[in-house]
N, C-alpha and C positions, 0 to 999 in steps of 0.2 A: 504494500500500500504506500502511496505517496505520503511522506511525513511533513509536507509543507503545504501552505495555501488551503488549509482546511478550516472549518468552523467547528470547534470542539467544546462540548459541555462536560465539565468535570464536577461531579458531586463530591462534597468534602474537599474542595480544592483550596482551602485557606490555610492548610498546615500539612506537615508530614509528607507522605508519599504523593498525595494529590497536588500539593504546592510545588514539589520538585518536578512532577510531570508537567504542570502548567508552565514552569520556568523554561523547560527545554522546548516545549511546543511553541511558546511565545517567541523564543529566540530563533526558531526555524521559520517564522513568518506566518504562523497560524493565528487566527483569532480565537482566543480562549475565553470561555464563560466559566467562571468559578462560582460555586455556591457554598454556603455554610450557614450555620444558625447564629453565629456570633458576629454582629455587625462590625464591631471594632477590629476583631481579628481578620475579618474578611477585607475590610478597607486597608489594613496594614499589609496584607498579602498583595492586594491589587496595586499598591503603591510601588511594589518591587517589579512589576511586570509591564511589558508593552503589549499592545493589541489585546486588551483585556476588558471584560465586562464582569462586574461583581454583582451577584444577586443573592440577597438574603433569602434562605429557603430551608425548610425542614422536610427532608425526604420522607419522613413518616407521617406527615400531615397531608391528608388527601386534598384539602382546599389549597394548600401551598402547591401541590403537584399540578392541580388544574390551572392555577394562576401562572405557574412557570411554563407549562406547555403552551398555554395560550400566548404568552409573551414571546416564546421562542418562535412559534409559528408566524407571528406578526413581524417581529423585529429581526429574526435570524432565519429566514426561510431556507437559507443555504446550509443550515446545520447538517453535518454529515458524519460526525463522530460523537458517540456517547461513551463516557467513561464512568461506570458505576463504581465509585471508590468509597463513598461514605459508609462508615461501619461503626459498630459498637461492640464492646467486649467487657465481660466481668470476670475477675478472678474469684473463684468460689469453689467450695468443696460440695459436690452433689451428695456426699455421704454424711457430712457433718452440719452444713449450713441449713437454715430454714428458708422456705419460700424461694428456692433456687429457680423454680418454674417461672416466677414472675420476671426475673432477670432474663431467663431463657426466652420468654415471650417478647421482651424488648429486643433482644438480639435477633430473633427470628424475623420480627417485623422490620427492623432496620436493615439487616444483612441479606434478607431473602425476599420477603413480600414486597418491600418498597422498591426493590430492583425490578421485580416483575411488573409492578404497576407503572413505574416511570418508563420502562422499556416499551411496554404495550402502548402507552399514550404517544410516544415519540416514533414508534416504528413506522407508521404510514409516511411520516416526513423523511425518515432515513431511507425508506425504500424508494422514494421518489428521486433520490440522488443517483448520479452516474456511478459513484463509488462511495461506499459508506462502511462504517465499522461500529461495532459494539464491543467494548472492553470491560469485562467483569473482573474485579479484583477479589480473588478468593484468598487462599492461604496454604502454607505447608500443612496446616492442620486439616485441610480438606482431604489429604491423603492418609494421614494418621493422626488421630485426635490426641490432644494434650489433656491430661486429667485435670490440670489447674484451670483450664478454660474449656471445659468439656462441652458445655452447651453452645459456646461460640464456635467450637470446632464443628459441631453438628450443623449449625447454620451455614457455615462455609462449605461443608460437604453437600448440603442441599443446593447451594448456589452453583457449585461445580457441576452437579448433575443437570441442573437447568441449563447451564451454559453449553454443555455438550449436546443436549437435545436441541437447543435453539440453533446451534451451528448447523446441525443436520437439517432442521426444518427450513432454514434460510439458504440452503446450499445452492438453489437455483435463482437466487436474487442477487442484487448488487451489494447486499450487506454481508460483510465478513464478521465473524464472531471470534473474539480472542479471550483467553483466560490468563490473567497475570497472577502468578502464585508466589508471593514473597515468603521468605522465612521470617525469623524474628528481626525486626527493624528498630533502629534507635529513633523512636518518636515518643512524644508525650502519650500517645495512644497505648504504647506497649511498656510504659515505664514500670507498671506494677508487676510485670512478668519478666523483668530483667533486660528490657530492651536497651537501656543505657549501658549496661555492662557487657552484654553479649550480642547486641543487635548490629546489623550492618547499616551503613548510611542510607537514608532514603534516596539520595541521588543515584546510588547504584541501581536501585529498583527502576528508577525513571530512565536511566540510560539503557538498561536491558530491555525495557518496553519499546523505546524508540528503535533500537536495533532490530527487535523482533518484528515490529510493524513493517519496517523497510524490507525485511526478508520473507514476510508472510509466514512467520512461525506462530501458529495459533495457540499453542500451550507454552507459556513462558515460565520456565522453572528457574527462579532466581536463587543464586547462592546455594545454600544447603538443601533447598527444595529439590535440586537435581539429584543429589545423593540419596535423599529419602525416597524419591520417586523410583530410582533404579533399584533400591533395596526392596521396595514394596512389590515390584514386579517379580522378584525372586521369592520373597517371603513377607507377606503383609504383617505377620506377627513380629518379625524381626524389625520392621520399620516402626511399628507401634512401640516396641520396647526401646529402640534407639531414640526416638523422639522424646520419650519420657525418662531417659537416663537409666534404664534398667539393663543390667549386664546380662548377656545371653548365657 
């Protein structure tokens, strides 16, 4: 896919991986639309970018989704790339903590249901373009779940399944479907699970995505994800143990 001269919508584009992707795409001459729930953080992110539009938006709010899609249709009819990056995660013990299902409900709504809703509403516009792309950000935990973020892992596994099926469903259209699978990344999002100590830089994830788009690599295994993926092909149990630090 051509990585310049596109109009790109990035949910959760005001920080972390989303902001790093926005920076690279902006530098390559794309018009980037970033969204986020925090107005101050969104404006701060936009001040660092060229060719940018910042829209305050909550991906889990249906009224917000309707407003955003209507604005995109009117103001950016040329939109041809959707990056579903916004996400939410809770560190919790499903065997010890109470009401883990409530946090799981939030994770599933943000990481899975909201992606389907926004994609569905923008799909007619994307399909009308000569060349278009949907990029869903899943996780290394979509391959093998982490016990400390077990319900988050399950939501990303659901998104991975949806992404694979959507790619097949759109195979005869102008819309290509990509899956970006980061490992642990050093962002505020992953601070509670050791991202600062053990995570890779979000810029690495962004660079790997741009390289993959240029080469039409549809499953993008960033960093340690590649090793876990290869291990899972040989032994899913070994991959599960490795991701959770369990010696074989």
